[in-house]
C-alpha positions, 0 to 999 in steps of 0.5 A: 463566266459573268453574272450580273444584272447590272451591264457596269458591273458585269463590265467592269469584273470581266475587264478586271479579270481579263485584264490580268492575261490569264484568264480569259471570260466566255460568257457573260450573262445578265439574269439567272435564268440566261444563266442558267443557258449559258451554263449548259453551253459552256461548261465554265470552270469558274462563275463569278455571280451577284447574289441579286440577279434578277430572275432567278438570284443569284443564291437561288442558282448557286443552290441549282448549280451544286443541285446539278453536281456540275464541275465549276466553282462557284464565286456569289457576289453579295453587296450588303450596305452598312450605315 
């Protein structure tokens, strides 16, 4: 499952992952609440989450997933600007 608030990034990450032929992106989410819904529906093996997700941010979503003890690997993407 790929979750990113910016459609371009979400589609790009999905295309990169599926490009190797061994990975299937089961679902995409545009915000934290949608991500939680999709996890409940899909039970993905791996979730790639943008830390800056709208509605409920990616860090909080990862925390909720951990507390609910989902058997899922979470990769949290963090954008960091440094002059």
